[in-house]
N, C-alpha and C positions, 0 to 999 in steps of 0.2 A: 388418599388425602382428605376424604373423608374423617378418620382418625384425626389429621390435623389440625383440620378445623374444631371438631369436638377440643382437642387437646387448647388450642388456643380461645375459645371459648369457654372455657372453663375457668383456665384463669382468671380473665376480663370478667367471670362471673363475679368469683373470689374475692377480686381488689373489690367491685363494685360491691358488695353485700357483706364481705368480713371485715377489713384494712381501711384503716380510718383515710378519708378523703383528704382530708389538707395534714401540713406538713405536723410534725410534733417537736418543740423544741428538745424533749428532752431523752426521744425516740419511744419505738413502742412499746419495748421491752420496760422502761419506767416511770411510765402512763398510769395511773390506778384504772381499773377494768369500768369505773361508774362515768368514768370520763369519756368514754365511747359511745355513749348517747347524750353527750352532749353538742353542741352547733360548731365545735372548735374540732371534734377529734372523731366524730362519729364515721361508719361507712356512707358509702353517697348515699344507701337506699332511707340510712335515718337521716340525713342530712334533707333527702329530697319529704319525706314522709310526715318528720313531726317537726322539722324547722324550716319550712314552706321554701326551701332553695327551690323553688317549682323550673329552672333551668339545667337541671339534672335529670328530670325523667325524660330527656331526649336521647341523655348517653345509656339507659335502660333499653332503649327502643334499638338503638343500634348494636346493641350485645342481642338482641330478641329475632332481627330480621335476618341475620345470618342465616338461622335453621331450618330456612326458606330455601337454603341453597343445598340442604340434606335429603328433601324429599326421594323418597326412590323414584328412580326412573329418570329425574331431572337432567335437563337436557346442561353437560359439560360446560359449554359456553356461556350461556343464561348463569349459571351457579356463579361460574367466573363475574361476571358483569353485575350480580346481585353484591359480591363479598368486596369486588373495587368501589362502585356505588356509596355503599356503608360501610366502607372502612374509611374512605378518603371524607365523607359528611362527616361521621364523629370524630374521627381527629378534628376537623377545620371547628369543629363546635364545640368541643373541648378547649380550642385556642382560644375563639375568640371569646367564650365566655371569663375564661382565666383571666385575659386581658379587661373584658367590660367593666368587671364588679372588682374592685379591693378591698383591703382591708379600710380605707376611710371611705368607702362607699364607688361611685361611678369611675372608673377608670378615664374616661373620656368625655370631655367638656361638652359634646355633639350630644351623648347622651343624657346628661344633667339639660341638657333647654330641652329634649324632647320631651324625658319625662319627670321632670323637677328631684328634687333633693328624694333619696331613698335613705331606708335604716339599714336596709341588709349589707353586711359585710363579707366579704372573701377573705381566705389568707393563701399563704402560698402550695400545691397541691403536693400530697404527698403520696404514701405507697399502695392506696387504693386508685388516685388517679395514671399514677405510674405504671400500675396493671394492664386496667382499663386501655389506657393509652398505645402499651406494648400489642396486648391483646389484638386492638383494632390495625394496628402496624402488619401485621404480620397475615393479617385477614386478609389484609389489602395487597399484598405482596402474593400470595396463596391465590387470588383474584387473577391477577396478574399473570402467573402460572399459568392457570387453567384459562387464561386467554390465547395461548402462544407465546407468551414473555419469556426468551433465554431459552426457548425452545421445550418449554413444559417445566423448567427446571424450580422447582418450588426451594431447594435451599439459595440456587444460584440469586433468584429473585429476592427470598430472605435477608442474604446477605446485603446486596445492594442498600436494601431498604432501610436495614437498622444502622450500615455504616453514614447512610444520605442522612439520616434523620439525627442522628449523632454527631455527626460533624458540622450540621446546618444549627445543630441546639446549641452548641459548646464552644463552637469556632464560630460561624459565620454570625449569628443573633448579636452574642458579644462584640464582637469586633465593628458590624455594623453601626449598633446601638454606641462607641463610642467615635466612631469615625462621622459621625452625624456630628459632634460635636467643632467640629473645622467650621461649617458654616451656622454657625448659630452666635446669634448677635448678644450684646449685654441686654438687653431688653425681655431677652429670653425666644426671640423669632429667629427663623430661619433664612438665609440671604445666599446670595452668589458672590457677594462686592466684601465679604469678611472672608470668605473660601480663598477667595481670588486674591487676596492684599496678605491672607499667611504663607499662602504658598509662594509669592513670589518675592521673600524680602531676600536681602542681601547677605544675613546671616545661612541661608540654605547655598544660594550659588554664587556667592560671589567669591571673585580671582584675583582678591586683593596678596596672593601670596607669588603672585607674578609682576605684581608692581612693591615690592619692597616693603611688602604685610606680614606678619608672622603665622597668618595661616590663610587656607581658602576658606569658604563655606562648606558648610558639615557636610553637603552632597559629595563633593568632590575629595573629603577628606575619607569618608565613609565608604565612597569606590575604591579609593587607592588602598586604603586597608586591605580590607575584604578580598581584593582581588590577590595581592601579594600574601596574604595569610591563605587564600585556598590554592593559590601554586604552590605555597611552602609545604602545607598540610597535605597534601597530594603525593605531593615526589616523596618526602619524609614517609607518609603510610606506605607508600607501592617500594621502597626503598626497605622499608621494614617486614612487610608481606614479602617479598622476594627473598629477605635473609631467611626468615623464618621457615618459607614452603621449598626453596630452589638451591639452597646451598648447603655446609658442611658445617655451618657454623655451631661450635660445642656450646653455648650456652643459651641453646633456644627457651628452654624454660624460665631464665634470668631475661631474656628478650622481651619474650609476653607478659611478664612482670612490670617491666619497664615502662614496655610499652603502655600500657593500663592505668599505670599509677594517673599520671596528671589527671587522667576521666575521676577518678576516684578521690580526687583532694575539693576539699569545700572551696566555694570559692573569694578572694582576696588573699590566700594562703601561696598561692605561686608569686603573683603579685609583691606578696610582701617579702616571701624571700626573696626574688629578686632584688627589692629593693636592699635585703640587707647584704648580697653581693656586691653591687654596681649601683648602688646609689653614693652621693655623696660620703658618706660615712662607713659605706661596705668593705666589707673584708677584700673583696678583689681591688677594689679602688685606694684604700689605706694600703695592699701590700705593693699596690703600680708606685704608688708616691711615694714610699719609703726606698723602694728597691730600683727605682729608674726615673725618679723623678718627676714622674705625669705627675700634672696638677690635679686635682678633683674636677668632675663637670659633674652638669645633668644632663647628662645623653641618655639618660635609659628612660627620662620624659619626653614622651611626645611616640613619635611616630618608628622609630626603632627598640624601643620599649616595647612598645603594642604587638608590634611584630614577633618579638620572640617570645611575648607571655603567651598571644594569642597562639601559635604555632606550637608551642610544648601544650598547651590545656585542647589545643582541639588532633592536632595531629593523630592523638591514636583510634579519634573517631574514625578517619579515613584508613589505619589500618585495618581496623574491625569491619568494614566494608571491603577493604582490597584481599583481604586475606582468603576469605570463601571465591571470591573473583578467582584470586590467582589459582588457587586450587582445585577449581572449575575448568581452567583451560587442557582441553586435550591434549594429551601428550604424543596421540598416532599422529595430529597433523602438525606437531613441529619435526618429529621422525619422517613424515613426509618428505617435508622441507630439505632435510638432511640428505634423505635419497635421491634428491634431484640435486645434491651437489650445494648447495646454497650454505655460505658461510654462516659460523654462529651469531655473528653482529646483523645478519642477512635476515635470518630465523626469527631471532629476538623483536626487529623493528618490522616486519613484515607480516609476523605470524602471530607471536605472543602478543606484541602490545596493541594490534588492533583489536583481538579480540577480548583482550579484559578494557575497551573503550567505554565500556556501561559503566564498572566500577571506576575508572576516571574520571567519568561527568559526574556519577553519584557524588563520589568523595570530596570534588571540584565545589558542585555544589551547595553541600552539608560547610563543607568549609566556608565558602564564600559569605552563607547566611548565617553560621554560626558569630563570625564577624561582626555583618551588621547586627544581629543581636543582643550582643556581648554589653554589656554594663560597668559588669564589674572591675574587669579591669579598667578599660578605661575612666573609671573613676579615681582608680588609686595614679593611674600614669599614663593616663593622658596629656598632663601638662596644660600648655596651650594649643594642642592639639585638638580641636574639639570634635565631635564625633555624631550622627543621630542620632544613637542610642542615648548616650550623657545629655544631651540638650531633646530630649523626650520626657526624662527624670527629671531634671530642674525646671521643668514646665510643669510636671504635677506636685511637685513637693520642693518647688522651691520659696524664698519669700513671698515673691509675686506668682504666686498660680494660675497658669492660664490652659486650662484641659484645651483649651480652641485650639493655641498653638500647638500642644501637645499631637491632639489630634491630626493638624495639616502636617505634621515632621513623621508623623507613623504611615500620612498615605505615600509620604516621598520616598520612603524604607519601602512600602507596599510593592511600587513601580520600579525599585531598583531590583526587588524580587522577584519580579516577574518577569523584567528580563532576562534575568540570569538562567532561569527556568525554561522562556524562550530560546535562549540563545545553545541550551544544554541539548534541548531536542534538535535544534539544527544541525550542531555539529555529531548527535547520533544518528540522524538521519535514518531511513529505513532500511539499513543493512540488517544483516541475522548474526546474532552474536552463538549460537547454539553452539555447544561442545560437551554436555551433557546427553547420551541418546540411551534408546533401550538396548542399543548394540552392545558386545564386549568390546573394552579397549586395551588392548595388549601394548601398547606403545612405551615407550620410556619418555622422560620428558627431558630437551635439547639441553645440554649445559651451557651457562651463558654467557655471554661474550667477556674474554679477561677484564676488558676495558668497564664492562656493565659490573662488574663482580667489584672490582678495585674501587669503582663510584659507592657503591653498594656498603659495602664495609668503611668506607672512607666518610661516609655519611654519616650510617644508624651509630656504629659503633662510638662515636664521639657525644653522638647525640643522647646513648645511652649513660654515655660514664658525665655528664654535662645534668642531665635528669635526676641522676643518682646522688650530686653535688649540691642541688639544689632543695632535695630531700633531707639529704645529711643538718641541712642549716633549718630544716623543718623540724627534724625530730629535737637536734639538740637546742632550738628556741621553746619546746615544753621543760628542760631539765634546769635552765640556767634562770637565776632571779632576774635579772632584765638585762636582756640580748644584749651585748656592745659599752653597756656601760657597767654593768656588776654581774662577772658571768660565773658566779660561784654557785656552784651543784645545788640544786632545792629540787624536792619533789611535790610542793605543797601547791603549786599549780593542778596537778594530778587528785590532790587530795582534796583542795578545792571541788575539784569540779566530780570524782567518779567516787570519794568518802562513804566507804560503809563501815556502818557500827553494828554494836550488838547491843540490843535491848531488850527491855521484859520481857516481850513477845516475839524475840528472834530475829532477824536483820532487818538492819535499820538503813534502807538508800540514804544516807545522809548528803552526799553529793547534790552541788546544784544543778546537774545537769543530766540526772536521770529520768525525771518526767520528761523530757524534752525528746530525748535518745529512745528511752519508750515509744513514744508516740512518732516519731519519727521512722524508726525501724516497723512499726505495725503498716503505717499509712503507706509505707513505700514497698513492704511484702505485700498488701494488697493490690497497688499500681501498677507493676514489675508484668506478673502475668497478663494485666487487662490489656495494660499497653501493647505486648508482643501480640496478641490475639487477634487484638482491632488493627493494628499496624500490618501483620502481614495478613493477615483477612484481606485488606484493602489493595495489598500488593498484589495478592491473586486475583482481583478482581480486575486491577489494572491491567497486569501481565497477561490474563488469560481469557477475560471477558470483553465482547465489544458492547459498548448501549450509548444510546444517546447522551450528550452532554460531558463525554467521561476528561476530555481535553481539560474543561471548566471544573470538574470534580478534584482533579487530580490537583490541581493548583489550590485548592480552596483547601485541601487536606494539609500543604505548605504554610497556610495562615500564621497560626499560632507560632510557627515554627519562624518565621520571617518577622513578626511583630516582638520587640524586647519585651521580656517578661514585666515589665513593670506597667507595660500598657494593656497586656494582656491580665494581670491583676487586678488594673482599674478597670477594663471592659466588667469583670466577672462580678467586682461590686456594683458595676452598671448597672447588670443585667438581672443577677441574682438577688439582691437587697429588697426588692418588691415582687408582689404576687406578678405572673402565675409560679413562679419558683422562687423560693428564700432558701437561700444557700447559704449564706454568707455566717460563720461561726459555728460551720460543724465539720467533721471532719470527711464528711463527702465532698464540698466543694474540692478540698485540697486532691483527693485523688481523683477527682475530674479534671482538675487543673495539669496533674503529672502527667495523665493519661492522653488528653489533647494537647501539653505541651511538649511531651517526648514523642507521641505518636509518628511523626514525619520521617526520624530514622529507620526507626521500624518498618516504614515505607517504602525507602531509598534501599536499605540494605534487601529486605525480600524481593524488589523489582529487578536488584541488578544480578540477583543469583536467581531468579525464574528466566530471566533474559537468556543463561547456559541451558537450561533443560528444555530438553527437546519437548513441542505438543503431542510429540505421539505417544508419552509415555501413558498422559493423561489419557488419550482419545483410545490407547490399548485397553485402557481399566473399563471407557465406560463400554465398548463394545462387547468386554465381558459382564457388562450389564450390573456394574457397581456403580452406585449413583457418584452425582459430584461430591458429597462429601463424606462417602468413602475413599474415592481416588485422593480428596486432599489430606486426608489421614492415613490413607495405607500407600500414598505414592509420591504426595508430593512434600508433606511435610517432612521426614526421613532423608530426602535433598536437601530439604532447606534447614538444615542443621547449622549452619554457618550463620544466617539470616536469623535463626532463634536465638542463638549465644549473644550475637550483639544487639539485639533488641529487648533482650533481657538483662543483659548486661547494663546497656546503656540509659535503659528505663530508672533499672533497681539504682544506680549510683546517680544520675541525674535529679533521681526523687528525693536524693539523702544533701545533697550539695546545692539545691534550688534553692533560690533568695530573692531573685529580682521579681517572679513568677507569685510568689504566694508570702511576701513580706507584710504586704496589705488584707490578706488573707486566716493568718495564721489570729488566736483567740488565747484566752487565757486555757481553757482547755485544750485546745490541739495548739499548744507551743511546737518548734519545731528545731531542730539543729540550729542551723543556719540562721535562723530568727537572733536565737541565742548567741549563736559565735560573731556576731553582726553587732548586737548590743555590747559586748565586750571591746572589737575593736573601736565601736565610738568612743569606750572612756580610758581608751585606749591599757583597757588589760591586755598587750599581747600574750601574755605568758598562758594563762587558762584559755584564750581563745587556740593560741599553737597545741597546746598539748590535747583541749577538745579534739582539734582539728586531725591532730596527730593518730588518736583515736579510732575517729572515723574512718582515716586510711586502711586501719589495718580491720576494723568492720567489713567495709567493701572488698578489702581482698579476699578475706574469709567468705564473703557472701558471693564475690567472680569465681571463685574456686568450685563453691557447691554447685553454683548453675552451668559449669565446664562441666564438671564431674557428673551432673544429673543429665543432662543434654546429650553430652557425649559428641562425638563427632559423626560425619557420615562418610561411608564407606562407598568408594565408586566404584570398586572388583577390580582395581588396574594393578598389573603384576610390575616389578621390578622398582617398586615404589622409592627405594634408594640408591636404585644403579647407576640412575642419572647424578647424583650426588657423589655418589666415588668414581664417579668416570671425571665431576666435575676437579675433583680431589686430585685428581693423577694429572689434570690435565696443566 
C-alpha cells in the first residue's frame, strides 16, 4: 500500500511541477519551451509563485499532507482517514477554483458582488491539473480501502472511483447542463412554469391518430417504434446466434459477415439504399409496376420504413450480444433434461431460453434505446411520422432554435429509457443464470426442435439475402454516374474521393477525403480499446461488486446511450466550451464523445456474459491469494472474449460511423468521415457519398476481422462441440 501511495503522489507532483496547468491550444509538443514560464502554459508551481495565482498553493498542500500517511508505525485506519480527507478536499478545491474564476474573470456573479471586479483570469485546465486531480482521486480511493471499503481491495475501490468520476464528468455533468435549459425563461431565469409548459404540449402527448389525424404525439410514436424494433432486433439476433452456434448451416463465415455489415455502414446509406429499392422511383417499385401493374406509393416513408431500416441497422448489435450468451449455455443442463425424457421443444423452451434470458433482456434494451436515440434514419424516412429524436434535432438546428424545447423533449426521452431499464430488471428478477463454472462440462447441446430450426432458417436466410441486395445497391451506386437517371459506369467518384498522384516529392494524397479518413481512423483506433476497457470494467463492477448507489450508477451509464447524439453533441459544447474544461475543437473531445457514447453496449454485453460465469471462479482465485486485478486479468477476461469482441467491434465501427453526436464537435483540423459524407448528401452528391461509404465498409470489415483474430474465441473445454450439430443434421 505505501508503494501505491508513493506512486500516485509522484504522478501528482509531476503534474504540479512540470506539466502545463492550463490547456494548450497547440498541444504540449508544439508549444515553444519559453511559454512554459508564462501565465498561460506554466506548471502549477510557476503559476502560483510567479503569476500570483495564490489559489493554487492549497493544491500543493494537498499533495504534501498525504506524506503523513507514510510515517513509520502509523495507524492503518488513521492513515486512511488522512488520505480520504486530503483527497476529498483537494478535488473539491480544484473544482471550486476552476468554476469560480474563468478567462473573463469571476465565474459567479456573487463573487463579483463580494470582492469586486478582478484582473485575474484562468483558462481551461490542462495536463498538469488532470494529473493532480487523478492523483488525488486515487489517494482518496486508497484511503477508502485502508478504512475497509470493498474488503480493503485498493484495485476495486480505485476502479469504482475512476469509473464514477469519469461518468460524472463526461456523462452526468453535460446532460445536466443541457437539461437545465428546459426550465430557462427568455430573460435567462429558471422557473417551473416554462418547464411545465414545455412538457405538456400536444406535440408530445397528442392522440390525434385515433381521431383521424395523420399521427399521434412524438412520445407515442417513439415508444411504438422502439418497442417494435426492440422485438424484431432481438428475434433476428437470436435467430442469427442460434444459426451460428447450434445448427449445421454451411455458410457460417458469410453469416457472420452479413450479420455485422449494417453495423459497419455509415449513416444515411442504408436509408438511401432502401429508398433506391422501395421509393416511388425505386428498382423494386418500378418492377412491380411494370410486371404486375401495382401503382407506386409512399409506403416506405413512415412507420413501416423506419421499422425495416432500424431493424436492419440494429439487429447485428443484438446478434453480437446474444452470440456469446448462446455459446455459454451449459450443454449438461440440456442433456439432463433429455435424460428425464423431455422433448426437444420442452428442452428448448424450459432450459435453453430461460438461460439466455439476460441476453434477450439486454439485446431488447439496446434495440429499444438505439431506436429512441436514432435520428439519421427518421430524418430520411420518417415522413409525417414524427419521433422524439428528430423533434429534438429540429428544435436545436431548425429555423426557430429552441434549446429549452429540445431539453424538455430530452427529459421525456430519458424517462422512457428509465422505464425500459426498470422493466428489464423486473423481468430478469433475482433468478440465477450461471452456466459457466469451474467444473468440467462433458455434455453436448441438445438438437434444436424441428419447428425452431425451420423458423431460424426461414428468418435468418431470407434476411441475409435481403441484406446482400441492399449492399449490392450501395456498391453499384458508387460506380454509376447518377443512379436511376444515368446508370453508365464510371470511376470518377472514387477518383475524386481517394485519388493518388505522384508528385515531385513522392506520393500525393490528392483525393478530397484522405484527411478526414486518416483523422477518423486515428481517433477510432484510440477510442475503441478505451471504450472496451472502461465498459467491461464497469460491467465487472456491476456484476461482481456490491456498493451503495449501484442501481443509480448503472442507469447513469446508460444516459449517453439514451440521449440522441445531437443532444450529446450540444451538451458537450455547453459544458466544455468554457473553463474549467475547454475541449471543443480538439481531438480529445471527439475521443471522449466516442468512448462514453458507445460505452453502454460494452457494459450490457459484459453484464450479460458475466451473469453466466460462476462467481466461485473469482473466489477460487482470491483464495489462492491472487488480487482482484490478477483475477480479472487471468480468470475473468479470458471468459469475456465474446463481450470483448462485441465491445471492440461496436466501439470501433460506431466511432467511424457516428454523425449525430459529433456533427457539432468536428473542426477544420479534426474533420471526420461521416461529417464529410453528410456534407456530400446535403448537396446531393450521392455518388461521392456512396463511394466513400463503400470504402469505409471495406475498411471496417478488415478492422472487425483483425479484432476477432487478435482477441480470439474463448474455450470452455466442452467435448463433442460438433456432435450435437451432427445429430441435428441426421434428425
